[in-house]
N, C-alpha and C positions, 0 to 999 in steps of 0.2 A: 387465497396463493401461496403456493410452499414455497420457501426459498432452495434456491435448485444451484449448490455447492457448484457444477462444471460451464453454467450458461453466466457467457461473460457476461459485465452490467452494460448499465447504459456505458455511453460513453463518455458524455461529462463528467460520471460519477469515476467511473475509466482515469479520466483525466484527474482531476483533483489529488484520487491517490496517491495517484504517480506524481506531481508536483509533488505534494504532503514528506511522500518520501522523498524523495533525490532532495528537498532543503535537505530532514533528518540527514538523513548520510550527512551532507554536506558540511555538517555541524562538529563530526565527526573527527581526533586527530589522522590526517593522512599522512603520515611518518615515512608508513611502511606499507602507500597504500592502500588499507584497507579501505575508507569509503567510497576510493579511485573505482575499485573493484566490486564494490554493490551498487554503485551507481552505473557504471558503467552496462551490467548485466541486466539493468530495467530500462537504461534510456532510447531502446528502439525497441523495445518488449510492443505489444500490438496487445489489443483488447481482443485477445479471443480464450476463450473456455475460463480456466480457471486464472489467468494469468494477474488476474487483482488479487485476487488472493491470495494467490505467492508472493508477492512485494510484500504486504502483510506480514505471512508466515516469516518472513526475512528477519524480523525485528520481536525480541521481549517485551515482555507484559508495559513493562516502562516505557519501551516508545511504541508500541501499539493505543496506551492511554496520551502519548504528543499527538500520534497521528490521527483517532480519533480527537482531539482538542481541537487541529489544526487545515477543521474542514465541513463543512457545509452540514444543516442538521441532520438532511433527508439520506445522504451521505453517513454519518452518524450512527443513524437508523439501519444500515445498511452492516455497515462493519460491524454492530452489534449480535450482526446473525454472525457473523465468522468469529467475533473472539472468540464468546458465549457458543458455543456450540457445545 
């Protein structure tokens, strides 16, 4: 089955990506509201179209690696398709 970038993933995959993304943003220094701004952009985001991949794209490659390390193996396989396009 071919991967469709614009099709939303399963809800559990989306929820994992969202929770892990928020967790990573919470590790940032929030002196000037940078982390809060990022968290606010994704905390209410819904699982439609490419919103999951939008959250992944917010990170540089180092944090994308951290994201992959903090999700299930199933979600890692899907993220690998996104990150290594």
